[in-house]
N, C-alpha and C positions, 0 to 999 in steps of 0.2 A: 725656639723653645728655651726660654730663659730659666735658669736655675740659680738660686742663691745658696751657696754652700760654704760653710765655715767662714762667713763674712767675705766670701769670694763670689764675684759675678761670673758666671760661665755660660756662654752662648755659642762660641765658636765650635764647629765640628771637631777640630783637633783637641780642644780642651775637653769636650764631652767624651771623646774617645779615651783620653787619659783618665778621666774620672771613672769611666766604666771599668777600666783595668784596675784602678785603685780600689774600687768597690769589690771587685773579685778577690784581690789579694788581701783585702782587709780581713776577710774571714779566715785566712790562713795565718795562724799564730807563729809567724816566723820573721826573721830580720828582713828589712827592705832597704834598698839604697835608692835614693832619689837623685837624679842627675839633671843638671840644667844650669844655665847661666845665672849670674847674680841678678836678683830681682824678679825671677819668674814665679815666685810664690811657693817655694818648696815647703816652708813651714805650714802654709795653708793646706797644701796637699797632705802633709803629714797629719794635720789635725783631722782632715776628712777621713783618712784611713782609720785613725783612732776612733772617730765618732761612729764609724760603721763596723767596728770590731767588737768582739766579746768583752773587751776591756773598757768599753766606753763609759762605764759607771765608775771606773777607777781614775787615778790621777794621770794627767799628761804633763810632763815636764820637758821643756825645750831649752837647750843650752847651745851657745855658739862657741865651739871649741877654739876658734881662731881669736876670740875676744878674751880668753882667759890666759894669763901669763903661764908659760911652760912650767915655772916653778910651783904653781898653785894647782894645776889641773888634776894631778893625782889626788890631792886631798879633797878637791871639789867633787870628783867622781866617786871616790871610794870612802871618804870620810876619814876621821882620825880620832885617836883616843887622847885623853887628858895627858898633857906633858909630852906629846909625841914630838914636838919641836918648839923652838922659841916663838912665842906669840900665839900658841895654840890656846883655844878656849879651855877654861877650867874643867868643864864637864865633857870635853870632846865635842865632836860634831858629826852628824850623819852625812854621807855623801849623796849625790843625786840618785845612785842606784838604789840605796835604801829608801829614799823618799819616794821613788817611783815604784816601789814594791807592789806587785799585782797590776801595775798600770803600764804606761808607755813612756819611754825615754827617747826624745828626739835629739840626736847629735848632729847639729848643723856644722858645716865645714869640717867634716871628719878627717879630711886630708891634712889638717893642721895639727892633728894629734902627734906629739913628739915620738920619734922612733923608739926612744927609751921606755915609753909607756905602753907601746902597742902590744907587747907580749902579755902584759897584765890584763889589758882589755880583752884580748883574745881568750885568756883563761877564764875570765868572768863570763864571757859569752858561751864558752864550751861547758864549764862546770856549774854555771848558774849559782855561784857563790862569791862572796867578797870577803876581804880581810881589811879592816881599817888600818891606816898607818899607825904603827906603834902597838898593834894588837896581835896576839897569837890565836885569837878566836876567829874561826870561819863561820860566817852566817849565810844561809841560803837566801837568794833573791830571785823572784819570779818577775822578770821585766821583759817586755817586748821592746826591742831597739829598732828604731827607724833612723837611718842616717842620711846625710845629704852632702853633696859636694858640687862645686862648680869647676873643679879642675880634673885633669886626666890622671886618675890614680895609677893607671897602668904605666904611665911614664914615670911616676914617682917610684914605682916598684923597680923599673929598669935602672933608676938612679940610686937605688938602695935606700930610699927615704920612706918606703912604706912596705910593710910585710905582706907578701902575697897571700899567706894563709889567713891573715886578718881580713884582707880584701874579699876573699872568697867566702869567708864566714859572714861578713856584712852584706854581701851581694848575692844572697840566695835567690832573691827576686829583685829586679831593678825596674824603675819607671823613669823614662826620659820625658821631661816637661819642656815643650817647645817655648821659645822666647815670645814675648808679647807681640813683637813686630810681625810674627807669623800667625797671630790670632786676632785678625782684624775685627771679627764680629764681637769679640770680647771687649775691644776698645770702645766700640759704639755703645754697647750695653753698659759699660762702666761710666761713660759720660752721661748717659740718660739717667742711670741710677743715682749718680752723685748730684746731678742737677735737681732731680726730684727730692733727694734727701736734704739738700742744703737750701732749697728754695723756701 
């Protein structure tokens, strides 16, 4: 029973089971944590949840927290005002939370968020408001956050590298995506699909 979802071919019973769970949680407007190895397609599953949610007509913004230098990630997430720091744009800049207002923000590699920034992220999730760097003004944001990781965050908590309260706030619901090597039927369908597509 082949299905094409978010540019993702799904035919294996394990994948279809995960998609069924994703479809159920999509209707619940809460944070979701996607777990799985690198390359399992966590962003595609995040897009599937977004497409089946009440926010599907709004923006979907995906960022890789591990790819943004630690010195820049706060300004990227929360934005900044004019003159907030050397090199800041003249008119300031909105952050990803502002840009995703009313939509969905996908935070991939959430385990790479610096410990120094985790309290601020937790506050945004709890209070649903942000304050740009260099600003005294608080502004409300209505954003659904889906995050993902390929590491064991509970181990990072034990090591003092991740806040337990943030983890539990991000992990109100979790979905574990099995690796492709355990989804043999998907591999066959992907081969057939791509042969047909590129022939």
